[in-house]
Every structure is written in C-alpha cells, then in structure tokens.
C-alpha positions in Angstrom: 0.0 0.0 0.0 2.8 2.3 0.9 4.5 1.5 -2.3 1.5 2.3 -4.3 1.2 5.7 -2.6 4.8 6.4 -3.4 4.2 5.6 -7.1 1.0 7.6 -7.2 3.0 10.6 -5.7 5.8 10.0 -8.1 3.8 9.7 -11.4 2.5 13.2 -11.6 5.9 14.7 -10.8 7.5 12.5 -13.6 4.7 13.5 -16.0 5.4 17.2 -15.3 9.1 16.8 -15.8 8.6 14.9 -19.0 6.2 17.6 -20.2 9.0 20.1 -19.5 11.4 18.2 -21.7 9.1 17.9 -24.7 7.9 21.5 -24.4 9.3 24.2 -26.6 10.6 27.5 -25.2 9.0 30.0 -27.5 11.1 32.7 -26.1 14.3 30.9 -27.0 12.9 30.1 -30.4 11.9 33.8 -31.0 15.4 35.0 -30.0 17.1 32.4 -32.2 14.9 32.5 -35.2 13.7 36.2 -35.0 16.8 37.9 -36.4 17.1 35.3 -39.2 13.5 35.7 -40.2 13.8 39.5 -40.1 16.9 39.2 -42.3 14.9 37.2 -44.9 12.0 39.6 -44.9 14.4 42.5 -45.4 16.1 40.7 -48.2 12.8 39.9 -49.9 11.6 43.5 -49.6 14.9 44.8 -51.2 14.6 42.4 -54.0 11.0 43.5 -54.7 12.0 47.1 -54.5 15.1 46.9 -56.6 14.1 44.4 -59.3 10.5 45.8 -60.0 9.1 42.2 -60.3 5.6 43.1 -61.6 5.4 44.4 -65.2 2.8 47.0 -65.8 -0.3 46.1 -67.8 0.0 49.1 -70.1 2.8 51.3 -71.6 2.8 54.4 -73.7 4.6 54.9 -77.1 5.4 58.2 -78.8 4.7 57.6 -82.5 4.4 60.5 -84.9 1.7 62.2 -86.9 -1.4 60.2 -87.6 -1.2 58.0 -90.8 2.6 58.4 -90.9 4.7 55.2 -91.1 5.6 55.4 -87.4 1.9 55.7 -86.5 1.0 52.7 -88.6 3.9 50.6 -87.0 2.7 51.6 -83.5 -0.8 50.3 -84.4 0.7 47.0 -85.3 2.7 46.9 -82.1 -0.5 47.5 -80.2 -2.2 44.5 -81.9 0.8 42.2 -81.1 1.2 43.3 -77.4 -2.5 42.8 -76.8 -2.1 39.1 -77.3 -0.2 39.0 -74.0 -2.6 41.3 -72.2 -0.5 44.4 -72.5 -2.2 47.6 -73.6 -0.2 50.0 -75.8 -1.2 53.6 -75.7 -0.2 55.6 -78.8 0.6 59.2 -78.5 0.3 61.4 -81.6 3.4 63.6 -81.9 5.2 66.0 -84.3 7.7 63.3 -85.2 11.1 61.9 -84.1 12.4 65.1 -82.4 9.1 65.5 -80.5 9.3 61.8 -79.5 12.9 62.3 -78.2 12.0 65.4 -76.2 9.1 63.7 -74.6 11.2 60.7 -73.7 13.9 62.9 -72.2 11.3 64.8 -70.1 10.5 62.9 -66.9 7.2 64.8 -66.6 5.9 63.2 -69.8 4.0 59.9 -69.4 6.0 58.2 -72.2 7.8 54.9 -71.9 9.1 54.2 -75.4 9.2 56.0 -78.8 10.4 55.9 -82.4 13.5 58.1 -82.9 15.4 58.7 -86.1 19.2 58.8 -86.0 21.0 62.1 -86.1 18.8 64.0 -83.4 20.7 63.5 -80.2 22.6 66.8 -80.5 19.1 68.6 -80.3 18.7 67.5 -76.6 21.1 68.1 -73.7 23.4 65.2 -72.7 22.0 65.2 -69.1 18.4 64.6 -70.6 19.7 61.7 -72.8 21.4 60.0 -69.9 18.4 57.9 -68.8 17.6 56.8 -72.4 18.5 53.4 -73.9 18.0 51.8 -77.2 16.2 48.6 -77.8 17.7 48.4 -81.2 17.4 49.8 -84.8 14.1 48.8 -86.5 14.3 50.2 -90.0 16.0 52.6 -92.4 14.5 56.1 -92.7 15.4 57.1 -96.3 16.0 60.9 -96.9 13.6 61.3 -99.8 14.0 64.8 -101.5 11.4 65.4 -104.1 11.7 68.5 -106.4 9.8 70.1 -109.2 11.5 69.8 -112.6 10.0 70.1 -116.1 10.7 67.2 -118.3 11.9 69.3 -121.2 13.7 72.6 -121.7 12.5 75.3 -124.1 14.8 73.9 -126.8 13.0 70.5 -126.5 16.1 68.8 -124.8 15.5 66.9 -121.6 16.1 68.7 -118.4 19.0 67.0 -116.5 18.2 65.8 -113.0 19.7 67.5 -109.9 22.8 65.7 -108.6 23.6 67.7 -105.5 21.8 69.4 -102.6 23.7 72.7 -103.3 21.6 73.0 -106.5 18.5 73.7 -104.3 20.0 77.1 -103.4 17.5 79.9 -104.1 14.5 77.6 -104.0 11.4 77.2 -101.7 12.1 74.1 -99.6 9.8 72.3 -97.2 12.1 70.8 -94.6 9.4 69.1 -92.4 7.0 70.1 -89.7 8.1 71.4 -86.2 9.2 68.5 -84.0 10.0 66.1 -86.9 13.3 64.3 -87.4 13.1 65.4 -91.0 13.5 69.1 -90.2 16.6 68.6 -88.0 18.3 66.3 -90.6 17.3 68.6 -93.5 18.8 71.6 -91.9 22.0 69.7 -91.1 22.4 68.4 -94.7 21.4 71.7 -96.3 23.9 73.6 -94.1 26.7 71.2 -95.1 26.0 72.2 -98.7 25.9 75.9 -98.0 22.1 76.2 -98.4 20.6 78.4 -95.6 17.7 80.7 -95.0 18.0 84.0 -96.9 19.3 85.2 -100.3 16.3 83.9 -102.2 16.3 80.5 -100.3 13.1 79.8 -98.3 13.1 77.1 -95.7 9.5 76.2 -94.8 8.3 74.2 -91.8 5.9 72.1 -93.9 5.9 68.3 -93.7 4.0 65.2 -94.5 1.0 65.2 -96.9 0.9 69.1 -96.6 4.3 69.3 -98.0 3.5 66.8 -100.8 0.4 68.8 -101.7 2.3 72.1 -101.8 4.8 70.5 -104.1 2.3 69.2 -106.6 0.5 72.5 -106.6 3.6 74.5 -107.3 3.7 76.5 -104.0 7.2 75.1 -103.2 10.1 73.8 -105.3 11.4 70.9 -103.2 10.4 68.9 -100.1 12.2 66.6 -97.6 9.9 63.7 -96.9 10.8 61.0 -94.4 9.2 58.0 -92.6 8.2 59.8 -89.5 6.1 62.3 -91.3 4.7 60.8 -94.5 3.4 57.5 -95.7 4.8 55.3 -98.4 1.7 55.7 -100.5 2.3 59.5 -100.6 5.9 58.9 -101.8 4.8 56.6 -104.5 2.1 59.1 -105.7 4.8 61.9 -106.0 6.8 59.7 -108.3 3.8 59.2 -110.5 3.1 63.0 -110.7 4.5 64.6 -113.9 7.1 67.2 -113.3 8.2 65.8 -109.9 11.5 64.0 -109.5 13.4 62.2 -106.6 16.9 63.5 -105.9 19.7 61.0 -106.5 22.4 61.4 -103.9 25.5 61.3 -106.2 27.7 62.1 -103.2 26.2 59.4 -101.0 29.7 58.0 -100.0 30.8 61.4 -98.8 27.6 61.8 -96.7 28.0 58.6 -94.8 31.7 59.4 -94.1 30.9 62.8 -92.6 27.7 61.7 -90.8 28.3 58.4 -89.2 24.6 57.8 -88.4 23.8 57.7 -92.2 23.7 54.6 -94.5 23.6 54.3 -98.3 20.6 52.8 -99.8 19.9 51.9 -103.4 16.4 52.3 -104.8 16.1 49.8 -107.7 14.8 51.1 -111.0 11.0 50.4 -111.4 10.6 49.3 -107.7 7.5 51.5 -107.2 5.9 50.8 -110.6 7.2 48.2 -113.0 4.9 49.1 -115.8 5.8 52.8 -115.8 9.4 52.1 -114.7 9.3 54.3 -111.7 11.8 55.4 -110.7 13.3 55.4 -114.2 16.8 54.5 -113.0 18.6 53.2 -109.9 18.6 55.9 -107.3 21.0 56.4 -104.4 19.6 57.6 -101.1 21.1 58.2 -97.7 19.2 57.1 -94.6 19.6 57.1 -90.9 18.0 54.2 -88.9 14.9 54.5 -86.7 15.5 53.3 -83.2 13.1 52.0 -80.6 14.3 54.2 -77.7 13.0 53.7 -74.1 13.7 55.0 -70.6 16.1 52.9 -68.7 13.5 51.9 -66.1 11.5 49.9 -68.7 10.5 46.5 -67.2 12.7 43.7 -68.8 9.6 41.6 -69.7 8.1 44.6 -71.6 11.5 45.1 -73.3 11.4 41.5 -74.6 7.8 41.9 -75.8 8.6 45.1 -77.7 11.7 43.5 -79.4 9.6 40.5 -80.2 6.9 42.8 -81.9 9.7 44.5 -83.8 10.8 41.2 -85.2 7.4 40.5 -86.4 6.8 43.9 -87.9 10.2 44.8 -89.3 11.9 41.4 -89.9 10.5 40.9 -93.4 12.2 42.0 -96.6 11.0 45.2 -98.4 12.2 47.4 -101.1 14.8 49.0 -98.8 16.0 46.1 -96.6 16.7 42.4 -96.5 14.8 39.7 -94.5 16.1 39.6 -90.9 18.1 42.7 -91.2 16.0 44.4 -88.5 15.7 44.8 -85.6 19.3 44.9 -84.8 21.4 46.0 -81.9 23.2 48.8 -83.8 24.6 51.2 -81.2 24.7 54.9 -82.5 23.7 57.7 -80.2 22.1 55.7 -77.4 23.5 52.7 -75.6 21.8 49.4 -76.1 20.0 48.4 -72.9 21.2 45.4 -71.0 17.9 43.7 -71.4 18.0 44.2 -75.1 21.6 43.0 -75.4 20.6 39.9 -73.5 17.6 39.3 -75.7 19.6 39.7 -79.0 22.2 37.3 -77.6 20.0 34.5 -76.1 16.3 35.4 -76.8 13.6 35.4 -74.1 14.2 33.8 -70.7 13.2 30.1 -70.1 9.9 31.0 -68.4 8.7 33.4 -71.0 9.6 31.0 -73.8 7.7 28.1 -72.3 4.7 29.6 -70.3 2.0 32.2 -71.0 3.1 35.8 -70.3 1.1 36.2 -67.1 2.2 32.9 -65.7 5.8 33.4 -66.7 5.7 36.8 -65.0 4.3 35.3 -61.8 7.0 32.4 -61.8 9.8 34.9 -62.5 8.8 37.1 -59.6 8.6 34.0 -57.3 12.0 32.8 -58.4 13.5 36.3 -57.8 12.1 36.4 -54.3 12.9 32.9 -53.3 16.5 32.9 -54.6 17.8 35.2 -51.8 15.7 33.4 -49.2 17.3 30.1 -50.3 20.7 31.6 -50.2 20.0 32.8 -46.6 18.5 29.5 -45.6 21.7 27.5 -46.4 23.8 29.0 -43.6 20.7 29.5 -41.5 20.1 25.7 -41.3 23.4 25.4 -39.5 23.6 28.7 -37.6 20.0 28.8 -36.1 20.3 25.4 -34.2 23.7 26.5 -32.8 22.2 29.7 -31.7 19.2 27.9 -30.1 21.6 25.5 -28.3 23.7 28.4 -27.0 20.5 29.9 -25.6 19.6 26.8 -23.7 23.2 26.3 -22.3 23.4 29.9 -21.3 20.4 29.5 -19.1 21.9 26.3 -17.5 25.2 28.2 -17.0 23.3 31.0 -15.3 22.1 28.7 -12.6 25.6 27.3 -12.2 26.8 30.7 -11.4 24.1 31.0 -8.8 25.2 27.7 -7.2 28.9 28.7 -7.2 28.0 32.0 -5.4 26.0 30.1 -2.7 28.7 27.4 -2.3 31.5 30.0 -1.7 29.6 31.6 1.1 29.0 28.4 3.0 32.0 28.6 5.3 31.9 32.3 6.0 28.2 32.9 6.9 26.3 32.6 10.1 23.6 30.0 10.6 20.9 32.6 9.9 22.5 33.6 6.7 23.0 30.0 5.7 19.3 29.4 6.3 18.5 32.3 3.9 20.9 30.6 1.4 18.9 27.4 1.7 15.8 29.3 1.0 17.5 30.8 -2.1 18.6 27.3 -3.1 14.9 26.2 -2.9 14.0 29.1 -5.3 16.8 28.1 -7.7 15.6 24.5 -7.7 12.0 25.5 -8.3 13.2 27.7 -11.2 15.2 25.0 -12.7 12.3 22.6 -12.5 10.2 25.1 -14.4 12.7 25.4 -17.2 11.5 24.1 -20.7 14.2 21.8 -21.7 14.6 20.0 -25.1 15.4 16.2 -24.8 18.8 16.8 -26.4 19.9 18.7 -23.2 18.4 16.2 -20.7 21.9 15.1 -19.6 23.0 18.6 -18.7 19.6 19.1 -17.0 20.0 16.2 -14.7 23.6 17.0 -14.0 22.5 20.5 -12.9 19.9 19.0 -10.6 22.5 16.7 -9.0 24.8 19.6 -8.4 21.9 21.4 -6.7 21.5 18.4 -4.4 25.2 18.5 -3.8 25.2 22.2 -2.7 22.0 21.5 -0.7 23.8 18.8 1.2 26.7 21.1 2.0 24.4 23.9 3.1 22.4 21.6 5.4 25.6 20.3 6.9 26.8 23.9 7.5 23.5 24.8 9.2 23.7 21.7 11.5 
C-alpha cells in the first residue's frame, strides 16, 4: 500500500518533468529565429523594391503624326502586345524630335518611342542619360522630291539635280516642327551651303501638306521621311509629272561625314514596273529609326517590344533584306542590358515556355525565393547552434548562482545559511520550471545533481 502511494505521488511529478522536456521554449525560439526571419524579410523586400518584379499592364509609345509610317507601325505593335494582355497607348506627336524630347522629359508619361538617328545633338546630354535603345528597327530614307519640267525650251530633256547645293535659291519644305526630317534637313542643307535667306526659303511644312504644296507648285522641293509621310504618298509623288526624286550622287561622302547615315539603293522600277518608276537606280542616304526607351522599362516589356519589332520589321521590303531588323546597332544611345541579353540568347526560359502572365508570376517568385534560399543554407546550421547556445546559457546562469552560494557556506552565520537554503529552494524551483529539449536532458540532470550537492553542504553547514 505504501509503495502504491509512493508511485502515485511520483507519477504526476514524472509526468510534469517529461512535459517540460518535450515542451518548446517559444522565447528561445523567438530569440534564435527572429533575427534570421527578419533578415529574410528585409532581403525579400529589397529584391521586390530593386528588381520591380511586376510588369505594368500598359505602356505608352510616342509615335508620330497620324497616318505616318511610325503611327502605322505603332498600331501593329499594339495588336501584337494585346495578345499577351499588354495595352499599348499611342501618343500622336510631331515626329522623331518630338518623340525624343518627350522621352527625355520625366514629366511626360511616355515609356518608349520611335526616334530617327541624327537627333541626339538637339537635346542636352543630361536629358539623354536615362535613355537606352532597344535596337534599330528600320531605315528612314532621306527622300527629297523636287519640281523639274521634263523638257527645256529647246526641247532637250532637263538634267536631274545631282547635289543638294543646287537647291539654293528655291522654296524648300524641310518638315514640320518636332519632326526628325526638319533637323536632318537643316544639317544636310547647311553642309551644302544652303541656308535661309538670299532667295532661299526654308519652310516648316511636312507630311502630306508638303506633298500637296509641291504638286500645286507652292514650293520647289520637299524633304519627306518616314516619321512624317506614308509610303503611298511617296509613290504618288513619283507618278506625278514634273516631280522627281533626288539621286544622292555624293552618298559616299555623306556617310563618311555623318556616321549615323547609311547608303541605300532604290532599284529602277521598284514603285511601278509598268511605268518604270523610278526610271533609273537611285542612291539615297538614310539614318536608322531606333526604338528608344527609358532605362526603367521593365525587362519583360522590353522583350515583348523587341519580339513585336521582329514580327513587324523582320521581313524583306524594297529597302531592306529579311532579318536585317531589328538589330542592336549602337549609334547615339547605348543598347540596354535587357535588349543586349535578348539579342544574344532570346527570351528567358519561363517566358519561352509559359504564357506571359504565368511566366511573370513564376519569374517574380524565383527572384524572391532565390535570396531566401541563399540565406537558408547558412541558417540551417547557424540557427540550431544559436538555439543550443540559448539553452546552455540558461543552464550556466544557474551554475553561477550555485557557485556563489557554495562559496559563502564557510563564511556565513547559521541565519544567513538558512537564507541561502531558501535561495537554493528558489533556484531548484526555477530549474524545474525550465522548458528543456530532450537533447539537453543530460545537462539538466547534472544540474539537478549539483543542486543536491550544494543543498547537502548547506544543510551540513546549518547543522
């Protein structure tokens, strides 16, 4: 009976001690894991803030005048981007120069635009700093149409103009305000000594208005380029009696002096085989049109725009070969890192194999998880060590208390030693309340034995 009572008295105590061993000290866990979890959260936030993981659902492009080549190209881009759920907003502008100024102005809500080569000098270098190129997308031929009667008074054919300097003293439409045509026209005319005054009139007329003024005889010549006039209008001018297209006989000299220019050959009869228009091979000079963007354009949108450019500009036409554009030709603006990566290796794996919205989601998840995984690798080793150190430090704390009590045994009075016994009871009670993992059970029981050892010495000292 006595044995049963002892067992019944022992069992609850043993159960409580066992519960202490299997219990978890949330405080120790918080101190051990807290800094590590905080570091992971800070790392994830920095990744989200720095890498801009979510691509916007819409972007804005600066195109050009309505019905110009650039405008029509922008409309095709809009159709292509809509397949992946991206809305492309098209802004009507005065042309390439206007596009460049809008891109360089942070207050303008424009993300990307078509910019003709040769215009960078019209904007300050500081304003150009945040602009990058996604690649050249096409040639922009410098087409100069001029009035010329087919025959002279003596019945002999009128020879065609061969040099821009022969336009001196004439009324010349150089393109509308804000167009790339006007900037390039002024540059080329000045190089030939043709400037405003002395009978020469340089008129800010462009596009279809310039073509109509030329056919009606209000002007003598017109610079017409891709950012301000359609291909149909250019073909119509070639079919108009008394209108000719200037042949750049000094084309080699132009491309040497102006590095952004290229030589193009317009084959005889390319516009109209039956009427043989033009009537002979014609040399033209042409800058390239570039797809210029701000440097904060999301990488996924950069890929989509270059992919759209491949679809729109990759085919052959009268001025280019198949696959010639788009191309990472660096002229006045640096090729963006994202564009350079695309031209080298194409789209990333996720965007090649998954729908755009899903690829964007997976890409963001990988970007966020990567630093977390990198932090977890050392954390798997460091956190258990830190947790173990926390447990041991608590055990060592009570050892310090025991040593202090034991050192005072021989020097204190009986009343003081009684107080020390009371303090030892408090230490033992605190130790029994400790939540102790099973891995530290041996150290826990050794501590309890040492408490008993100090108790024995104290009781002996009191006696």
